[in-house]
BAKERO-881470 format. One record per residue: z, y, x of N, C-alpha, C in turn; residue in one letter. Coordinates in steps of 0.1 Angstrom, whole numbers, plus 5000, padded with zeros to 4 digits. Each point is the difference from the previous one (the first is absolute). Layout:
BAKERO-881470
ZYXZYXZYXa ...
//
This chain:
BAKERO-881470
229879178788500249835002501650055004x 500549864995501750075011500149935012x 500650065005500449975020500449865000x 500549934992500649915000499049884997x 498850064995499149904998499449925016x 499649874996499149955016498850095000x 499550074988498550044999499750055014x 500850095006499550085013500349915014x 500949874999499249905009498749925003x 499849964983498749955004499050085000x 500050124993498850135007499849975014x 501350035006500150025014499649885006x 500249924999499349835004498150015000x 499750074990498550004994499450115011x 500950084999499650105013500049995014x 501049915002499849955016498449905003x 500349894988498949915000498550075004x 500050084989498550064999499750125013x 501150035001499450105015499749925011x 500749855001499149905011500749875001x 498749934991501149854993499749935015x 499349975008499549955009501850035009x 500250145008501349995005501249984990x 499749954987501350014992500549845001x 498549955002500149854996500649935017x 499550075006500549915015501550065004x 500350124995501150045002501149904992x 499749994990500949914990500249845006x 498949935005499749885006500650015015x 500350105006501050005014501150024996x 500750064988501250014997500249874996x 499549924991500349854996500149905011x 498950035009500349915013501350015007x 500250115003501450015005501049994995x 500049994983501249974991500049835005x 499449905006500049874998500449955013x 499850115012500549955015501350035000x 501050074992501549955006500949854995x 499149954989500449904994499649865012x 498850045007499149925007501250005012x 500350065004500950065013501249934997x 500450004992501549954997499849814998x 498749984995500149875001499749975018x 499250055005499449975012501850005007x 500850105000501549975006500649904995x 499849914989500349874996499949925006x 498750025006499049885006501049975015x 499950125002500150075017501849925001x 501050004992501249984999500049854998x 499649954993500049864993499149905015x 499250055005499549955017501150015008x 500250135001501450015008501149904998x 500549994988501249934998499649845002x 499149944993499249835000500249995017x 499450105010500050005013501749965005x 500850084998501250045004500549864997x 500249964987500649864997499449865006x 498650025005499449875005499950065015x 500650065006500250045014498549995005x 499250054990498849975009498950154997x 499250045011499250114999498649954998x 499350024988499049994999498750125003x 499550075009499650135002499150034988x 498849894994499050044990500750034989x 501249904994500550044989500550185003x 500550065008500750095009499150134997x 498449945008498950084998499350054988x 500549904989499250004986500850124996x 501449975003500850134989499950125007x 499750045008499550145008499350035001x 498849944998498850014998499850074984x 500749944993499549994983500950165001x 501550025005500750074995498950185008x 499749965016498950134999498949994998x 499649894995498750074990500350064986x 501250004997500550074989500450115000x 500450055012500450135007498350095003x 499449945006498550045003499350024983x 500249934994499250014987500750144994x 501250025000500650104994499850115007x 500149985011499750175009498550014999x 499349914995498250035001500050104985x 500449914992500850054984500350134999x 501150055008500750114999498950105003x 499449965016498950125005499150054990x 499249884994498850034992500450064986x 501049964996500750094990500650125002x 500750025012499950175002498850085002x 498949955006498850054998498850034986x 500149874996499450014983501350124991x 501150035003501450064992499350135003x 499550055015499950175001498549994994x 499149885002499050034996499850064981x 500349904997500350024984501150104998x 500750065004501050124995499550115002x 498650055014499250045002499250074987x 499249884999499449964986500550094990x 501249944994500450054989500950124999x 500450035013500250185000499250044998x 498449995005498950094999499749974985x 499949934989499449984990501050094992x 501449975004501050144987500250095007x 499650075012499650134998498950054999x 498949904998498950034993500150054986x 500849914990500050004992500950134994x 501150065009500650084998499550175004x 499249985009498950095003498950064995x 499749884991499450004987499950064988x 501849964995500650094994500350144998x 500350045015500650115001498950095000x 498449955002499150075001499050024988x 500649934991499150044982500950024994x 501749975000500650044986500250165001x 500050024985499550134998500750105009x 499750125003500650115011501450084994x 499850004984501550024995501249925004x 499749905003501149875001501150105014x 499350055010500350025013500750154996x 500250064992501450124994500649924988x 500249894999501249904992500849925010x 501350074997500749905008500649854999x 499849974987499849864996498849905006x 499050105003499349945007500349955014x 500850085005500350005018501149915002x 500849994987501149905000499249825001x 499050004991499549894998499350005013x 498950065007499649995012500949945012x 500850094998501349985017500749834997x 500249974987500849905002498849885000x 498650024997498849925003499749975013x 499550115010500150025010501349915009x 501250034995501249935010499949845000x 499849964986499349864996499049945006x 499050065000499049955001499649935017x 500750085010500149975013500549855003x 500949964991500649865005500149904987x 499650074987501049904990498949874999x 498650074996499249874999499649915009x 499749995012500849935015501249924998x 500850034996501649975001499849924988x 499549974986499649954992499349865002x 498850045005499049895006500749915011x 500650045010500649895011501349964993x 501050074990501149934990499349884994x 499350044989499249854995499349935008x 499349995009499449895011501449905008x 500850095003501449985006500849914991x 499850054987500549934991499749854996x 498350004998499849864997500449935018x 500050095009500049885012501449984999x 501150044998501549964998500049914987x 499050034992500449934990499249815000x 499349985012499349915005500849935011x 500750135009501349945013500849934990x 500950054990500749954997500049924987x 499049974998499649924988499849865010x 499750005012500049905009501649935004x 500550155003501449965004501149944992x 499450024985500749944988500149874996x 498649935007499449895001501449905009x 500250075015501149935005501350014996x 500350114995501150044994500549864992x 499050054985500249874992500349875002x 499449945016500449875005501350015003x 500950114999501449975001500950004988x 499650094989500550044990498750084992x 499949954986499350104992500150114994x 501650075004500250094997499950125011x 499949935013500150125010498750134999x 498549974995499450084997500650124986x 500249924994500850104991500850125000x 501249925012501150055005500150145009x 498949965011499250125011499650134987x 499249954990499150114995501050094994x 501049934994501350084991500850085009x 500149955016500650075007499450145004x 498849994999499450154998499950074991x 500049984988499650044989500750124993x 501550035010500250104993499750165010x 499749965013499750105004498750074993x 499049904997499050054994500450114989x 500949954990500150064989500650155004x 500950025010500350105011499050104999x 498849975010499350055003499050064995x 499949914990499150074983500950094993x 501050015002501150104995500050145005x 500049975011499750125009498950045001x 499149965002498450055002499650094984x 500249944988500650064991500450175001x 501549975007500450145001499550085011x 499349945010499250105013498950074990x 499449924995498550044994500250104993x 501350024992500750124989500150135007x 500949945014500350105007499050085006x 498649945007499150045003499350084993x 499749984986499250094992500750094996x 501549995001500850164997500250065010x 499649975013500250085014498550045005x 498949944992498750075003500050165004x 500650064991499550165002500750065015x 501449904997500650075017499449945009x 499449935001499149915009499150095007x 499550034989498950115001499850145007x 501750044997500350105006500550015013x 500149895004500549955016499150045004x 498549934994498650005008499750155001x 500250064993500050144995500450105012x 501349965001500750085007500050015014x 499049835001499749985017499050074999x 499150004996498850075001500050125004x 500850084994500450125002500450005014x 501049965005500650005009499049975016x 498749964995499449935012498550054996x 499550044988498349994998499850165005x 498650035005499750115004499950154993x 499749934984499850104992501450084998x 501049904994501450105004500150075013x 499949935010500850045014500250175002x 498650094994500950145001501050074993x 500249924988500750084991501649955001x 499549835010501949975002500750075009x 499050025010500750035015500150194995x 499150084991500250185001501150004993x 500049904987501250034991501249915005x 500049985010501049865000500449894992x 499449944998500349874987499949905006x 500149985013500249865007501049934991x 501550095003501049944997500549974987x 499150094991500449964987499549874993x 498050005004499749914996500749845006x 500050015016501049905005501249964992x 500650104999501349964987499949944985x 498850064997499549914990499749865000x 499250005010499249835008501149944999x 500750005009501549925002500649994987x 500850074993500649994985499549944992x 498649984998499049924994500549884999x 499350015017500149835005501149925001x 501450075001501049915001500649964985x 499050084993500449994983499449834997x 499050035005498849884998500949875007x 499950015015500749905006501249944994x 501150104997501349944993500049934990x 499050024987500149904990499249905004x 499249975011499449885003500849945005x 500750055012501149955006501049884991x 500650104993500850004987499449834993x 499050054995499549864998499949915004x 499349985016500049915011501249935001x 501450075002501049945001500849944990x 499750014991500449924989499149924995x 498749975004499149874997500449925015x 500550065010500049925012501649914997x 501150094999501749914992499449924991x 499450014991499649894990499549905005x 499150015008499549915008500249885008x 501150115005500549945013501249894995x 500550054989501249924993499149874995x 499249984995499149894991499849935015x 499250055012499849925008501049945006x 501450055003501149915005500349924988x 499950014988500149884989498949915002x 499349975003498549985000500549905015x 500050075008500349905015501249924999x 501050024992501449895001499549944992x 498949984990499449904991499249945008x 499050055009499249885009501149995010x 500849995005500649995007500749824993x 500650044987500249864992498849875001x 498850104997498549914997500249935014x 499650025011500149975011501049885007x 501350014992501049885002499649914992x 499350004990499449934990499249905009x 498950065002498749935009501349925011x 500450075008500549885009500849924997x 500550044987500649864994499449844996x 498650114994498849884997499649935012x 499950085008499149935010500949925006x 501350045004500849855004499849884985x 500150004989499949914990498249935003x 499350075002498749964997499849975021x 500849965007499949995011498550025007x 499950144999498950065006499849995015x 499349975003499650035020500550175003x 500250035012500750125009498750074994x 498950005000498650075001499950034983x 500249914996500049994987500750144991x 501849995006500850114997499350115006x 499850025010499950115010498850044988x 498449934997499450084989500250034987x 501549974995500549994989500650175002x 500749965007500950155003498750145001x 499849965008498450115002499450024988x 499749914994499350004986500950104987x 501049945001500950104995500550135000x 499850055013500150115006498750084997x 498749955002499350054998499750044987x 500149904992499849974984500950174995x 501449995007500850094990499150175008x 499750025010499250125006499150004992x 499049924997498450024995500650024984x 500749934991500450054988500550104997x 501050115007500250075003498850135004x 499250005005498850055007499150034986x 499949854993499049994989500850064991x 500650024995501150084989499750125002x 500550055014499650145005498750054996x 499549935003498150025000500050074983x 500449924992499850004986500550154998x 501450035002500350134997499750125007x 499149935011498950105009499150064990x 499449904999498650014990500250094985x 501449954994500650114990500150095005x 500550045009499950145008498750105003x 499549925003498550055005499450014981x 499849904993499550034988500550124994x 501550075002500450124991499450095009x 499650025012499750155008498849985001x 498849894996498549995002499950084985x 501150034990499250064987499550175003x 501150025010499650145006498750005005x 499349895009498950015007499150014987x 499749914990499250014989500250114991x 501150084995500150094993499250115006x 499549985014499550105005498450004999x 499849915002498449925000499550024984x 500849964993499850024983499750094997x 500750115007499950164992498650034995x 499650054991498650034990499550085014x 498650025003499650095006498850094996x 500350105000499350094993498250025006x 499050064992498750035008500050095006x 499650005014500350105009498550085003x 499450014991498350035003499950104996x 500050124999499950164995498750014992x 499349954999499149984987500249944990x 500250084986500449924989499450104989x 498649964999499150114994499749904986x 500650084985499549934993498649954993x 499749914990498750024997499350114991x 501350114997499250084993499550105008x 500949995014499650105013499149945010x 499649934998499549895006498650075010x 499150144993499250035002500450145009x 501350035000500450135007499550005016x 499550125002499250005015501249955014x 499849965008500549975011501250145007x 500849985001500850115006500750094983x 499949914991500650044988502149964999x 500350124997501249934994500950044994x 500649924987500550094987501749914999x 500950074992501349964999499850004984x 500249944990500149994987501549974997x 500950144994500949964995501149905006x 500350015016500349955008501650025003x 500749915003501550015002500349895007x 501150015007500749935011501450025000x 500749865004501349955002500649895018x 500750065004499949875008501049914995x 499549825007500249914995501850014999x 500349964988501349934998501050155001x 499150104997500850184996499750064985x 500550044997499750114988499550154998x 499850065015500150105005498250005000x 499550134991498850014999499550105014x 498649965006499650045009499550085000x 498849984989498650054992500049964987x 499550114990500249984989498950074992x 499049924996498650044994499750075007x 499649985011498950055006498049994999x 499450104997498750025003499250065002x 499049925009499350145005498649925005x 498950075005499249935003499350095016x 499349905005499750085015498449945001x 499250095002498749935003499549995012x 498849935001499549985013499750115006x 500350025014499650075008501350105002x 500950034991500650124999501449995011x 500650105003501249995007501250074994x 500749914998501050044990501849985012x 500850124995501050025004501249944992x 501049925004501149994988500950055005x 501050114991501050085007501349954994x 500950055005501150014987501750005010x 501050014995500849955008500649895002x 500850015013500549875004500849934988x 499249884997500749844989499249994985x 499050135000499450004991498949914995x 500149935008498749864997499250045007x 499250055008498850025008499549885010x 501149975007499849875005499949904993x 500649964987499549914989498849994997x 499450104996498450044998499449935010x 500550015014498849975013500249854996x 501349975003499849864997499849914988x 499750094989499349924986498549995004x 499550125006498449985006499649925012x 501149945003499349945010500449814998x 500450004987500449924995501849885005x 500750115010500749975005501349954985x 499950104993501349974986498849964985x 500649904996498950044985500850064991x 499850074989500450084990500749964992x 501350054993500749934992499549964988x 499250144991499249994995498550125001x 499649994993498350065004498949935006x 499450105005498549945007500050085012x 499949905012499250125011498449945006x 499150065000498949935002499050095010x 499949895013499650115009499049895006x 498450055001498849965003500150015018x 499849885006500050125015500949885013x 499650035010500549905010500950165003x 501649945007500650115001500550025015x 500150105007500650005014501250104998x 501149995008501350084999500750025011x 500950105002500750055011501450054988x 501149915003501250004996500650135010x 501250064993500550115013501049905001x 500549885000500849895008499249915009x 498750055006498849925005500449885008x 499449925003501049905012499150035013x 501149965008499150025016500249815004x 498550014999499949845006499950005019x 500749895004499849975014498749955003x 499050065001498849925001498850125008x 499249965005499250055009499450204986x 499550075006499850154994498949974989x 498949875010498749984990500549944990x 501049874999500549924987500750074994x 500750155005501050044987498950094992x 499050025003498950104993499449894990x 499749945010499149844991500849964988x 500950005003501049944993499950044980x 499450104997499550114994498649894991x 499649915007499149964993499849855005x 501149905004500249885013499049964995x 499949924987498949914992498850055005x 499250045003498950124999499349905009x 498449974997499649925010498650065009x 500450145001499150085009500449915018x 499150035006499549945012501150135011x 500449915009500850035011499650145004x 498450055002499450125002500650134992x 499949924987499850114987501250034996x 501149945002501749984998500050135011x 499549985015500150105008500150135001x 498750014993499750114990500350064992x 500349984990501250014993501250025000x 500949945006501250025007499950165006x 499150005009499950135006500050104992x 499149994990499950124993501150034989x 500449894997501450034990501350085010x 500049935011501050095012499550125008x 498750064995499450145003500750074985x 499549944987500150044987501550085001x 501249885005501550064998500550075016x 498850055008500850075009500449905013x 499849844999500949925010498849985010x 498850005002499249945010500050045013x 500750125000499550065015501849925007x 501150014992501249985001499949805006x 499349924991499849835004499150035013x 498850105005499749965010500650025011x 501450084999500850055011500449885002x 500449914994501049905001499349905011x 500649895003500149915015498349964994x 500149924992499149924995499350034989x 500250134997499050044986500349964989x 499049964993500249964986500749865003x 499749915010500349895000502149995006x 500450125003501450025002501049954987x 501049915006501249914993500650124992x 500250084991500950104993501449944995x 501450075003501249954994500849965009x 500849914997500850005015500249835000x 499349914996499849844999500049955018x 499450115008499949895013499950125007x 500549985016499950115012498950085000x 498949944992498850125005499550084989x 500749994989500250054987500250175006x 498850104990500350115003500850004985x 501250135001500350074983499650105002x 499550004985499450154998501650124991x 499750134998500850054994500150004984x 500650004991499850014986498850084994x 499350095005499050104996499349925003x 499949885015498749985003499849904991x 501149914999500049884991499250034991x 500550094991499350054984498550035001x 499550055011498850005001499649875008x 500349915003499549874995499949924990x 501050004989499950004992499150104985x 499850075010498750094990498549915002x 499850015014499449905006499749884994x 501149934999499849894993499250044984x 500650064996499250044984498850035001x 499950105003498450085005498949835006x 500449935006499349885002499649914987x 500950024992499649884989498850054996x 499349914997499050044990500349974986x 500550124998500650004981499250104993x 500350004987499650094989501450115003x 500949995000501350064992501049995015x 500150115004501250045011501350074993x 501249955006501350034991500850065012x 500150125000500950065014501349994994x 501149945004501650074998500350055013x 500250164994500550085009499549965016x 498650045002498649975009500750095010x 500450095003500350125008501450005006x 501049914993501450075002500450005014x 499449915011500049995012499150065009x 499050084993499350045012500250185004x 499550025012500450135004498850074994x 500250144998499150094993498750035008x 499749965011498949995001498849894997x 500749875001500049874991499250044984x 501150065000499450004981499450054996x 499950105011498950134991498849955007x 499849915012498649945005499549894987x 501249924992500249914992499150044985x 500750134997499950074991498350054998x 499450035012499350085002498649905003x 500349864998498749855000500549984989x 501050004988500449904991498749964987x 499550105001498950014992498849915004x 499849995013499049915006500649905002x 501349924999500849915003499949914987x 499850064986500049984986498950004992x 499250045006498850034996499449864988x 499650004988500049884995500949924992x 501450045006501249954996500850064994x 500949924989501150064994500949985010x 500850145004501350015006500950034992x 501349955002501050024992501850055011x 499850114998501250055015501750034990x 500549985005501450005000501150105008x 500150085000500650125015500850094990x 500850115006500650105003499250125006x 499249965011499350115006498850054992x 500050155000499350094996498549955006x 500050005011498249995005499649864993x 500649894997499849894996499950024985x 500850054994499650024983499150124996x 499550025009498650114997498849965006x 499849875001499349945004499849904988x 500650014988499449944991498950084990x 499449914994499550024987500750094987x 500449914999501750014987501449935006x 500950064992501349985005500649954986x 500749895004501149924991501450035001x 501050064992500650035004501049904993x 501049975008501149874990501150055001x 500850014986501350034999500649984990x 501349915001500649944991499649884997x 499649915013499349894996498850014992x 499150084994499050014993498950145008x 498750014992499250085004500250154995x 500850055009499950184995498550084996x 499650035014499050095004499149905005x 498450074995498949925005498650145005x 499750015010498950124997499750005018x 499250134998499550015016501050105005x 500650005014500450115003500350134997x 498950104999500050084994500650004986x 499249924991500350014986501849965000x 500549915007501549964998500850155004x 499550045014500950155002500050114992x 498849994993499950104986500749974993x 500749884994500349994990501950005000x 500750055015500950034999501149894997x 499449874998500749894999501049955011x 500249865000501149915012498849985010x 498950025002499149995011500550165007x 499650114992500150105006501050055009x 501549914990501250075008500449905016x 499049895001500149915013499550105007x 498850034994499250085013500850125005x 500350044991500550165001501549975010x 500549885000501549945012498949955013x 499149984995499049935015499750075009x 499750124992499150105005501450135004x 501049965000501250115004500549995015x 
//
């Protein structure tokens, strides 16, 4: 859909209405009511001036008439104050509701979109632009549309008053503001194009800031003295971004100022025309004051109305970023893809049939025509050089990737610990329970299973030594949280995998951060932990590899060898070469 089409504007309004019809309606009504109050106040000023003028001419002070005028003005001020206060409350509630719905849409998309997109730069550009606009543009559209309605009503009523002086005045007032709209629409297009062009640089600035502030970079930034380098990159990129934006802003401001100057001079002429007509029509002083204030209010309202039209055009352009993101295709995330011909395969069975894989928007082959079978209850080690495709095989098994060609059949529920496992700021109990958080077990059953999983990972003693035991908050989110070492966090991740009631366990470098004693303990108990389950281990550690029933050797993006440890060593092939280097 073309960015200049009003499609995204109408779609945003439907979204706003669907998220909260009641708040949307009340909000709109309050805005419209506030739109009529200024005209009523102008009329009240006319009444007060006419009363005062008449009493001055008659040399007579009539208290009841003065009181009437003052009460009329006071009631309108009170009405405006009440409407403004109510509108502030309703606007805040409505804004919260809209923000919640937009956040929910974004969260749903980011948690269901195919995992492969997270490794695609184009996806991150679309996501960055969508999030940048989602916080303000939908709400801006609603208030611009409602305010547009309000201003149309206001200027319509003001136009009736101006028409009484001369039929051409309403049209002249609108024409005076029209050039500003044209200029703003023109510069909105340029700014939109600039924003899309600068998305990558904006993401670079965000990344450099993260390098300078985030914990995961802190050690190397200090050890290798990288702070000045990344601070310089941050400043140079940010200055370049701002420089182009300021240049565009200066150009638009200069053009708008010149047009506003010309419009103001023309408006002074219109003002003089109204004064001449007032004399010709023998108006009262109150009427003249009202007409002059109506003229001034009409000019301001007309300009504001036309500027809001330009703002809606601008919002419509940028809302395309938001809808481009939420309209992205969502790939199935389920790891179970059992075809009809293999529906009878046993639970825990995995089969790759002629599988190839490439990343989105890339022609580089990561896997090429890979075929193998893993039977229920087997422990399989996947080994190979860095970058050969081991982790891709794991992600295909877990359903995070879908093959470019071929078929992946997985029968059974999977639990996994990845090399880049996550550290959750939650209790020790929940950190382990996240392995099967949606389970229906009772609290007592959960406690037993959590402790058993922690024991199997060699973690129970450590957790019991913490101030709150299994209820201790881990991480660094609160002052009461307890931070763990990398090896301890890996044992938490292992516990999470062991806790899951799964048929298949996937372990990607499961002992990379463990000390020798913990690794030896895990190796000793591994058979008992995986009893009755299928296990896939990706590792460079000899102790982990020796736990496997069979070993799959990946090289040059395909399967190079497959067999038991002794078979592969006796062949003297790639695996034997790798083992000899590990043993040296």
